[in-house]
C-alpha positions as CSV (number, residue, x, y, z in Angstrom):
1,M,-63.2,90.6,19.0
2,N,-61.6,87.4,18.2
3,E,-58.4,87.5,16.2
4,P,-58.3,85.4,13.1
5,K,-56.4,82.1,13.5
6,L,-54.9,80.3,10.6
7,E,-54.7,76.5,10.6
8,Y,-52.6,74.6,8.1
9,I,-54.2,71.5,6.7
10,G,-52.1,69.1,4.7
11,P,-48.8,67.2,4.9
12,F,-46.7,70.2,5.8
13,R,-46.4,69.4,9.5
14,K,-45.8,65.7,8.7
15,A,-43.2,66.7,6.2
16,L,-41.4,68.9,8.7
17,T,-41.4,66.1,11.2
18,H,-40.2,63.6,8.6
19,Q,-37.3,65.8,7.6
20,K,-36.3,66.3,11.2
21,S,-36.2,62.5,11.9
22,K,-34.1,62.0,8.7
23,S,-31.4,64.3,9.9
24,L,-30.5,61.6,12.6
25,P,-28.2,58.7,11.4
26,E,-29.9,55.2,11.5
27,M,-28.1,52.2,13.0
28,P,-27.5,49.4,10.4
29,W,-28.8,46.7,12.7
30,G,-28.7,44.1,10.0
31,L,-25.0,44.6,9.5
32,V,-24.4,44.6,13.2
33,I,-26.4,41.4,13.8
34,F,-25.3,39.3,10.8
35,V,-21.7,40.5,10.3
36,A,-20.3,42.3,13.3
37,L,-21.7,40.1,16.0
38,P,-20.6,36.7,14.4
39,T,-17.2,38.3,13.7
40,L,-16.9,39.4,17.4
41,I,-17.9,35.9,18.6
42,A,-15.3,34.3,16.3
43,A,-12.6,36.7,17.5
44,I,-13.4,36.0,21.1
45,Y,-13.3,32.2,20.5
46,F,-10.2,32.1,18.3
47,L,-8.2,34.7,20.3
48,L,-9.2,33.8,23.9
49,I,-10.8,30.3,24.0
50,A,-9.5,28.1,21.1
51,S,-6.9,25.6,22.3
52,P,-3.6,25.6,20.4
53,R,-3.0,22.5,18.3
54,Y,0.5,21.2,17.4
55,V,1.1,19.6,14.0
56,S,3.5,16.7,13.3
57,E,4.1,15.9,9.7
58,A,5.8,12.8,8.1
59,R,6.4,11.9,4.5
60,F,6.7,8.4,3.2
61,V,6.6,6.3,0.0
62,V,5.4,2.7,-0.6
63,R,7.5,1.0,-3.3
64,T,8.8,-2.4,-4.3
65,A,12.4,-3.6,-4.4
66,S,12.4,-3.3,-8.2
67,G,10.5,-0.1,-8.2
68,G,7.5,-1.7,-9.9
69,G,5.9,-5.1,-9.9
70,A,2.5,-6.5,-10.8
71,P,-0.4,-5.1,-8.8
72,S,-3.0,-7.1,-7.0
73,S,-6.5,-7.7,-8.3
74,F,-7.6,-4.6,-6.4
75,G,-4.7,-2.7,-7.9
76,I,-5.7,-3.9,-11.4
77,A,-9.2,-2.7,-10.8
78,L,-8.0,0.8,-9.7
79,Q,-5.6,0.9,-12.7
80,G,-8.7,0.8,-14.9
81,V,-9.7,4.2,-13.6
82,G,-6.2,5.7,-14.1
83,L,-4.4,4.7,-10.9
84,S,-1.0,3.1,-11.0
85,A,0.3,0.2,-8.9
86,G,2.3,2.5,-6.6
87,Q,-0.8,4.5,-5.9
88,T,-2.8,1.4,-4.9
89,D,-0.1,0.3,-2.6
90,A,0.0,3.7,-0.9
91,F,-3.8,3.9,-0.7
92,A,-3.8,0.6,1.2
93,V,-1.7,2.3,3.9
94,H,-4.0,5.4,3.7
95,E,-7.1,3.3,4.3
96,Y,-5.4,1.6,7.2
97,I,-4.5,4.9,8.8
98,A,-8.2,6.0,8.7
99,S,-9.6,2.6,9.8
100,V,-10.9,1.4,13.1
101,D,-8.0,-1.1,13.4
102,A,-5.6,1.8,13.5
103,V,-7.6,3.5,16.2
104,R,-7.7,0.3,18.3
105,E,-3.9,-0.1,17.9
106,L,-3.4,3.5,19.0
107,E,-5.8,2.9,22.0
108,S,-3.6,0.0,23.1
109,R,-0.6,2.3,23.3
110,F,-2.1,5.7,24.2
111,D,-5.0,7.1,26.2
112,L,-6.7,8.8,23.2
113,R,-9.7,10.0,25.2
114,R,-7.4,11.8,27.6
115,T,-5.1,13.0,24.8
116,F,-7.9,14.6,22.8
117,G,-10.5,15.1,25.6
118,G,-8.6,16.8,28.4
119,T,-10.5,19.3,30.6
120,T,-8.1,22.1,29.6
121,I,-9.1,21.7,25.9
122,D,-12.0,23.9,24.7
123,M,-15.3,22.3,24.2
124,F,-15.4,22.9,20.4
125,S,-12.1,21.1,19.9
126,R,-12.0,18.3,22.4
127,Y,-13.4,14.8,22.0
128,P,-16.2,14.1,22.3
129,R,-17.8,17.3,21.1
130,F,-21.5,17.8,20.3
131,G,-22.8,14.9,18.2
132,E,-19.9,12.5,18.7
133,S,-20.3,9.2,20.5
134,L,-18.0,7.4,22.9
135,S,-17.9,4.2,20.8
136,A,-14.9,3.0,18.7
137,E,-16.7,4.3,15.6
138,G,-17.2,7.7,17.2
139,L,-13.6,7.9,18.1
140,Q,-12.7,6.9,14.6
141,D,-14.8,9.8,13.2
142,A,-13.2,12.1,15.7
143,M,-9.7,11.1,14.7
144,K,-10.4,12.3,11.2
145,R,-10.3,15.8,12.6
146,F,-6.8,15.2,13.9
147,V,-5.3,12.8,11.4
148,T,-5.1,13.4,7.6
149,V,-3.0,11.7,5.0
150,G,-2.6,12.9,1.4
151,Y,-0.9,11.6,-1.8
152,D,1.1,13.5,-4.4
153,S,0.6,11.7,-7.7
154,T,3.5,13.5,-9.4
155,T,6.1,12.3,-6.9
156,G,4.4,9.3,-5.3
157,I,5.0,10.7,-1.8
158,S,2.4,10.5,0.9
159,T,2.1,13.1,3.7
160,L,0.8,12.1,7.1
161,R,-0.4,15.1,9.2
162,V,-1.3,14.6,12.9
163,E,-2.7,17.3,15.2
164,A,-2.7,17.1,18.9
165,F,-2.8,19.5,21.9
166,Q,0.7,18.5,23.1
167,P,3.8,18.4,20.8
168,H,5.0,14.9,21.9
169,D,1.5,13.5,21.5
170,A,1.4,14.5,17.9
171,Q,4.8,13.0,17.2
172,N,4.1,9.8,19.0
173,I,0.8,9.2,17.3
174,A,2.3,9.9,13.9
175,S,5.2,7.4,14.6
176,A,2.7,4.8,15.8
177,L,0.6,5.2,12.7
178,L,3.6,4.7,10.5
179,N,4.6,1.6,12.4
180,G,1.2,0.2,11.9
181,G,1.4,1.0,8.2
182,E,4.7,-0.9,8.0
183,N,3.1,-3.9,9.7
184,L,0.3,-3.8,7.2
185,V,2.8,-3.8,4.3
186,N,4.6,-6.8,5.9
187,R,1.3,-8.6,6.1
188,L,0.6,-7.8,2.5
189,N,4.1,-9.1,1.6
190,R,3.5,-12.4,3.4
191,R,0.1,-12.9,1.9
192,S,1.0,-12.1,-1.7
193,S,4.1,-14.3,-1.7
194,Q,2.7,-17.1,0.4
195,N,0.4,-18.6,-2.2
196,A,2.8,-18.6,-5.2
197,V,5.7,-19.9,-3.2
198,N,3.7,-22.5,-1.3
199,E,2.2,-23.8,-4.6
200,A,5.6,-24.1,-6.1
201,R,7.0,-25.8,-3.0
202,T,4.1,-28.2,-3.0
203,A,4.7,-29.0,-6.7
204,Q,8.3,-29.7,-6.0
205,Q,7.5,-32.0,-3.0
206,Q,5.0,-33.9,-5.1
207,A,7.6,-34.3,-7.9
208,Q,10.2,-35.5,-5.4
209,S,7.8,-38.0,-3.9
210,R,6.9,-39.4,-7.4
211,L,10.6,-39.7,-8.3
212,S,11.4,-41.4,-5.0
213,A,8.5,-43.9,-5.5
214,I,9.6,-44.8,-9.0
215,Q,13.2,-45.1,-7.9
216,S,12.1,-47.5,-5.2
217,E,10.1,-49.6,-7.7
218,L,13.2,-49.7,-10.0
219,T,15.4,-50.9,-7.1
220,S,12.9,-53.6,-6.1
221,F,12.8,-54.7,-9.7
222,R,16.6,-55.0,-9.9
223,N,16.8,-56.9,-6.7
224,R,14.0,-59.3,-7.7
225,E,15.3,-60.0,-11.2
226,Q,19.0,-59.7,-10.3
227,F,19.7,-57.4,-13.1
228,I,21.2,-53.9,-12.9
229,D,20.3,-53.2,-16.5
230,P,18.3,-55.8,-18.4
231,T,18.6,-53.7,-21.5
232,R,22.4,-53.9,-21.4
233,T,22.2,-57.7,-20.6
234,A,20.0,-58.2,-23.7
235,T,22.4,-56.2,-25.8
236,E,25.3,-58.3,-24.6
237,S,23.3,-61.5,-25.3
238,S,22.5,-60.2,-28.8
239,Q,26.2,-59.5,-29.4
240,M,27.1,-63.0,-28.2
241,I,24.4,-64.5,-30.6
242,G,25.9,-62.5,-33.4
243,A,29.4,-63.8,-32.7
244,L,28.1,-67.4,-32.5
245,M,26.2,-67.0,-35.8
246,A,29.4,-65.6,-37.4
247,S,31.4,-68.6,-36.2
248,L,28.6,-71.0,-37.3
249,A,28.7,-69.4,-40.8
250,E,32.4,-69.9,-41.0
251,L,32.1,-73.6,-40.0
252,R,29.4,-74.2,-42.5
253,A,31.4,-72.6,-45.2
254,E,34.5,-74.7,-44.2
255,R,32.4,-77.9,-44.2
256,S,31.0,-77.1,-47.6
257,Q,34.4,-76.6,-49.0
258,I,35.7,-79.9,-47.4
259,A,32.6,-81.8,-48.6
260,S,33.1,-80.6,-52.1
261,S,36.7,-81.6,-52.3
262,A,36.8,-84.7,-50.1
263,P,33.3,-86.1,-49.5
264,S,34.6,-89.0,-47.4
265,S,36.9,-86.9,-45.2
266,P,36.9,-88.0,-41.6
267,A,36.8,-84.3,-40.5
268,L,33.2,-83.9,-41.7
269,P,31.5,-85.7,-38.7
270,A,33.5,-83.6,-36.2
271,M,32.6,-80.5,-38.0
272,D,28.9,-81.5,-38.0
273,G,29.1,-81.9,-34.2
274,R,30.6,-78.4,-33.9
275,I,27.9,-77.0,-36.1
276,A,25.2,-78.6,-34.1
277,A,26.7,-77.3,-30.8
278,Y,26.8,-73.8,-32.2
279,E,23.2,-74.1,-33.3
280,S,22.1,-75.3,-29.9
281,E,24.0,-72.5,-28.1
282,I,22.4,-69.9,-30.4
283,E,19.0,-71.4,-29.7
284,N,19.5,-71.3,-26.0
285,A,20.8,-67.7,-26.1
286,R,17.7,-66.7,-28.2
287,S,15.4,-68.4,-25.7
288,K,16.9,-66.4,-22.9
289,I,16.3,-63.1,-24.8
290,A,12.7,-63.8,-26.0
291,G,10.3,-66.6,-26.2
292,N,8.8,-67.2,-22.7
293,Q,8.0,-65.5,-19.4
294,N,11.4,-66.0,-18.0
295,S,13.2,-64.4,-21.0
296,L,14.7,-61.0,-21.0
297,A,12.1,-59.4,-23.3
298,P,9.4,-58.9,-20.6
299,K,11.9,-57.8,-18.1
300,V,13.4,-55.3,-20.5
301,G,9.9,-53.9,-21.2
302,V,9.2,-53.4,-17.5
303,Y,12.6,-51.9,-16.9
304,E,12.3,-49.5,-19.8
305,E,8.8,-48.4,-18.6
306,L,10.2,-47.8,-15.1
307,N,13.2,-46.0,-16.5
308,L,11.0,-43.8,-18.6
309,K,8.9,-42.9,-15.6
310,R,12.0,-42.1,-13.7
311,G,13.2,-39.8,-16.5
312,L,9.8,-38.0,-16.6
313,A,9.7,-37.6,-12.8
314,A,13.3,-36.3,-12.8
315,E,12.4,-33.8,-15.5
316,E,9.3,-32.8,-13.6
317,L,11.3,-32.3,-10.4
318,T,13.8,-30.1,-12.4
319,H,10.9,-27.9,-13.6
320,A,9.3,-27.8,-10.2
321,T,12.6,-26.8,-8.6
322,A,13.1,-24.1,-11.2
323,G,9.5,-22.9,-10.6
324,L,10.1,-22.7,-6.9
325,I,13.3,-20.7,-7.4
326,A,11.5,-18.3,-9.8
327,A,8.6,-17.9,-7.4
328,E,10.9,-17.1,-4.5
329,S,12.8,-14.6,-6.7
330,E,9.6,-13.0,-7.9
331,A,8.3,-12.8,-4.3
332,R,11.5,-11.0,-3.2
333,R,11.3,-8.7,-6.2
334,Q,7.7,-7.7,-5.4
335,Q,8.3,-7.1,-1.7
336,L,6.7,-3.8,-0.6
337,Y,8.6,-1.4,1.5
338,L,7.4,1.7,3.4
339,E,10.3,4.1,3.3
340,R,10.2,7.1,5.6
341,I,11.4,10.1,3.6
342,V,10.8,12.5,6.5
343,P,10.2,11.1,10.0
344,P,7.5,12.5,12.2
345,S,8.6,15.9,13.4
346,L,8.4,17.3,16.9
347,P,6.5,20.6,16.6
348,Q,8.0,23.6,18.4
349,E,5.0,25.9,18.2
350,A,1.2,25.6,17.6
351,R,0.3,25.9,13.9
352,E,-3.5,25.5,14.5
353,P,-5.9,27.1,14.6
354,K,-4.9,30.0,12.3
355,R,-6.6,32.6,14.4
356,L,-6.4,35.7,12.2
357,I,-7.3,33.8,9.0
358,S,-10.2,32.1,10.7
359,I,-11.6,35.5,12.0
360,L,-11.2,37.0,8.5
361,T,-12.9,34.0,7.0
362,V,-15.9,34.3,9.3
363,F,-16.1,38.1,8.6
364,A,-15.9,37.6,4.8
365,A,-18.5,34.8,4.9
366,C,-20.9,36.7,7.0
367,L,-20.4,39.9,4.9
368,L,-21.0,37.9,1.7
369,A,-24.2,36.3,3.2
370,Y,-25.4,39.7,4.4
371,A,-24.8,41.3,1.0
372,V,-26.7,38.5,-0.8
373,G,-29.6,38.7,1.6
374,W,-29.7,42.5,1.3
375,L,-29.8,42.3,-2.5
376,I,-32.6,39.7,-2.4
377,W,-34.6,41.8,0.1
378,A,-34.1,44.9,-2.0
379,G,-35.4,43.1,-5.1
380,V,-38.4,41.9,-3.3
381,R,-39.2,45.3,-1.9
382,E,-38.9,47.0,-5.3
383,H,-41.1,44.3,-6.8
384,R,-43.8,45.1,-4.2
385,Q,-43.7,48.9,-4.9
386,H,-44.4,48.2,-8.5
């Protein structure tokens, strides 16, 4: 006789199996893949592979001899957005440091491709790394990873920071960049002062030429007319005419007196001869002063015109000379100077990369990304269950 056999139908067996599997801990593969693995890779790279970088820093300021000065047209444009003249002068040096010209000058003195692309340097730090070209522009973009310059608006001090894989390389490149900045400032000085000073010097030379030409005309006139000063000669002639007329008046008065008292006096004919002689002399003197082309009047007019031109030319030369002196003084006052407050340092130990901080940064970023992703996934799954 067969014994009764009970069979259980329902989720009991599946429930037992499910409870048994839940007793085992599950591996958080998402946390491992998205947090632990990137952190481990970062730790391996920064602790074992990353090449040390030495940092040389220098601090400098760009100023004028007077501590101020009028900015250029570019400086005036930047002042419209709140930038002072000192800032614009410093930014000109900053732009040069980051330019292709600076890279070319460095290449003429250093083998930058060997300095930043040695075989002992790790592939993520050396030049060229992935995506960088071997052209001058590619080297310029790569140099931005190793050279940075900043500006402190409160103090007006700029900081140049150069990274390299050898201490002396960092110091030498920083010194070369500062020398190039000084050369740029000198070129700006010559260009800014050249126009104003040259224009003032040209004005002075033109005034000097005009004065010399008028002086030559005046000398030729004196030699031709045989007069040093026709105006003075005319004055002396006028004085002589005045004296003759005074004597003539006295003679006429004396003759009138004799004629009234003794009409038949034998002295009257002699006095009439003297009066006629005086009148003839006065007439001749007057004809020499004015009356024809050979008189003094036209000569005095020409002489006074030349003398007036000479006075105006001399005054113009005086003003032009004063303008030249002022332009030279202003050019000296607005001379730019690049002062090295702190010269490029020679690093003793590698300051980059900051290994522990970099690893912690990777860990924190990955953990944050994982947490955000997990929250998004949890929200999507809960939405599906509803």
